[in-house]
Wavefront OBJ file of the C-alpha trace (Angstrom):
o trace
v 174.952 104.588 139.376
v 172.938 102.223 141.524
v 169.379 101.689 141.397
v 167.609 101.292 144.498
v 166.140 97.663 145.520
v 162.806 99.775 145.659
v 161.786 102.494 142.865
v 161.154 105.839 143.818
v 157.585 106.276 144.143
v 157.157 109.856 145.017
v 153.326 110.054 143.595
v 152.339 107.680 146.241
v 153.224 110.197 149.376
v 149.784 110.380 151.141
v 148.011 114.100 151.321
v 145.058 115.245 152.889
v 143.300 114.649 150.335
v 144.299 111.296 150.299
v 142.676 110.783 153.736
v 139.802 112.452 153.036
v 139.092 110.067 149.915
v 139.748 106.841 152.440
v 137.371 108.512 155.096
v 134.675 108.950 152.518
v 135.075 105.728 150.957
v 135.000 104.062 154.728
v 131.707 106.179 155.304
v 129.707 104.977 152.540
v 130.757 101.099 152.713
v 129.278 101.204 156.264
v 126.356 103.400 155.180
v 125.758 100.862 152.542
v 126.296 97.811 154.871
v 123.714 99.398 157.599
v 121.263 99.413 154.921
v 121.684 96.129 153.183
v 121.529 93.360 155.681
v 121.444 89.747 155.115
v 117.924 87.792 155.521
v 117.299 86.498 158.711
v 118.699 82.904 159.623
v 116.063 80.046 159.408
v 116.856 76.385 160.372
v 114.588 73.901 159.678
v 114.909 70.341 160.989
v 114.126 67.531 158.907
v 111.703 65.343 160.117
v 111.743 61.396 160.215
v 108.812 59.095 160.031
v 108.395 59.354 163.740
v 108.081 63.221 164.179
v 105.224 65.238 164.360
v 104.811 68.565 162.379
v 104.428 71.564 164.413
v 100.925 73.701 163.400
v 101.087 76.615 161.236
v 101.973 80.361 163.005
v 98.815 82.053 163.841
v 98.780 85.664 163.336
v 97.907 87.800 166.469
v 94.868 89.761 166.222
v 95.421 93.225 164.758
v 94.307 96.031 167.329
v 93.524 98.011 164.492
v 90.948 95.870 162.935
v 88.930 96.137 166.343
v 86.289 98.550 168.049
v 87.226 99.163 171.283
v 84.557 99.868 174.023
v 85.712 103.228 175.194
v 83.660 106.603 174.205
v 86.029 109.255 172.680
v 83.711 111.884 171.309
v 85.005 113.429 168.475
v 88.446 111.837 168.965
v 89.598 108.820 167.879
v 90.725 105.760 169.619
v 94.784 104.914 169.444
v 96.673 102.130 170.421
v 99.353 103.524 172.712
v 100.599 99.783 173.282
v 100.338 96.153 172.331
v 102.050 92.984 172.822
v 101.196 89.025 171.891
v 101.224 85.848 173.452
v 99.339 82.501 173.843
v 97.508 83.603 177.143
v 95.349 80.793 177.805
v 97.333 78.047 176.321
v 95.195 77.311 173.606
v 98.105 77.401 170.918
v 96.569 80.700 169.240
v 98.212 83.977 170.230
v 96.298 86.721 171.913
v 97.041 90.489 171.602
v 96.975 92.734 174.804
v 96.086 96.750 173.862
v 96.816 99.485 175.859
v 94.207 102.393 174.306
v 93.181 105.805 175.133
v 91.153 108.410 173.374
v 93.481 110.468 171.443
v 92.861 113.816 173.392
v 94.909 117.243 172.427
v 95.710 117.929 175.952
v 96.074 116.364 179.068
v 96.829 112.259 179.655
v 93.678 110.366 179.150
v 93.367 107.326 181.001
v 93.977 104.210 179.178
v 92.116 100.706 179.093
v 93.753 97.496 178.587
v 92.029 95.024 176.490
v 92.613 91.440 175.552
v 91.667 90.511 171.745
v 91.316 87.050 170.586
v 90.505 85.590 166.712
v 88.116 82.764 166.752
v 88.846 79.143 165.137
v 87.436 80.062 162.047
v 89.902 83.469 162.020
v 87.054 85.978 162.108
v 87.693 89.231 162.775
v 89.645 89.947 165.969
v 87.322 90.825 168.922
v 88.222 92.050 172.531
v 87.205 89.454 175.122
v 88.294 91.175 178.443
v 88.919 94.348 179.778
v 92.023 94.441 182.143
v 91.963 98.033 183.187
v 88.700 100.270 182.366
v 89.249 103.919 181.409
v 86.911 104.805 184.332
v 89.671 103.662 186.910
v 91.798 106.727 185.965
v 94.729 104.692 185.380
v 98.281 105.234 183.004
v 99.907 102.152 181.831
v 103.767 102.622 181.825
v 105.823 99.428 181.877
v 103.544 96.653 179.808
v 104.842 93.363 178.478
v 103.379 89.722 177.796
v 105.691 87.315 179.244
v 105.094 83.590 179.923
v 101.615 83.751 179.509
v 101.364 86.763 181.930
v 100.395 90.168 181.084
v 102.443 92.523 183.552
v 101.756 96.167 183.604
v 103.196 99.330 186.061
v 99.915 101.521 186.459
v 99.764 105.031 187.853
v 96.447 106.280 189.582
v 95.441 108.624 192.424
v 94.779 107.963 195.798
v 91.579 110.038 195.580
v 89.564 112.024 193.354
v 90.984 115.342 194.807
v 94.467 114.882 193.478
v 94.628 116.557 190.189
v 95.171 114.304 186.975
v 98.525 116.162 186.152
v 99.980 114.284 189.040
v 99.633 110.312 189.820
v 100.445 109.540 193.169
v 100.258 105.679 193.418
v 102.075 103.405 191.686
v 101.245 99.512 191.172
v 103.013 96.804 189.386
v 100.413 94.387 188.295
v 100.081 90.959 186.686
v 97.039 88.978 185.009
v 97.176 85.883 184.263
v 94.509 83.252 182.644
v 92.949 80.721 185.648
v 89.629 78.836 185.432
v 88.031 80.927 182.532
v 88.870 84.086 183.524
v 91.795 86.747 183.702
v 93.177 86.545 187.575
v 94.784 90.211 188.590
v 97.603 89.815 190.936
v 99.616 92.669 192.534
v 103.127 91.169 193.146
v 103.946 94.393 195.243
v 102.418 96.644 197.440
v 100.884 99.776 195.924
v 103.620 102.545 196.215
v 102.576 106.279 196.653
v 105.181 108.568 194.377
l 1 2 3 4 5 6 7 8 9 10 11 12 13 14 15 16 17 18 19 20 21 22 23 24 25 26 27 28 29 30 31 32 33 34 35 36 37 38 39 40 41 42 43 44 45 46 47 48 49 50 51 52 53 54 55 56 57 58 59 60 61 62 63 64 65 66 67 68 69 70 71 72 73 74 75 76 77 78 79 80 81 82 83 84 85 86 87 88 89 90 91 92 93 94 95 96 97 98 99 100 101 102 103 104 105 106 107 108 109 110 111 112 113 114 115 116 117 118 119 120 121 122 123 124 125 126 127 128 129 130 131 132 133 134 135 136 137 138 139 140 141 142 143 144 145 146 147 148 149 150 151 152 153 154 155 156 157 158 159 160 161 162 163 164 165 166 167 168 169 170 171 172 173 174 175 176 177 178 179 180 181 182 183 184 185 186 187 188 189 190 191 192
């Protein structure tokens, strides 16, 4: 009798239970890898005697610590959107917040406010109103980019237009110039 070069491993034939066990183990590894992520990569350049050290990173103002100039009656003001960046070039970040009353029905108008913090790290405060809620505007797209505030505002061509159906869209941009936020409308207002 001859013995085969490879032993008979009849117990190694795959069955559906083997595939199920493999799929379950693989799913467990994928799920575990999505939970266990490595820390963010950090790199630091060693400075020589001629390099200056960068200033410590200053946290942007937190809108939750601010009382906005918004009359909401029995409901609270809610920060719908926020973005931060150095808008005035002083090396400290400002926060721009889109805020409205947390009304149970309808779409309340938005206010857009710029927040800053003093050099003494005092509480944040509102330093500018870019959009007053009295203008009956709703902010859709919103960002702080390259020292500018960019937004798309939905509004109304007249007081006769129902609040449900804004019929004017404006793409706007604000930049800090000569001690004030200057509004620029890159494109003409569009009727929706």
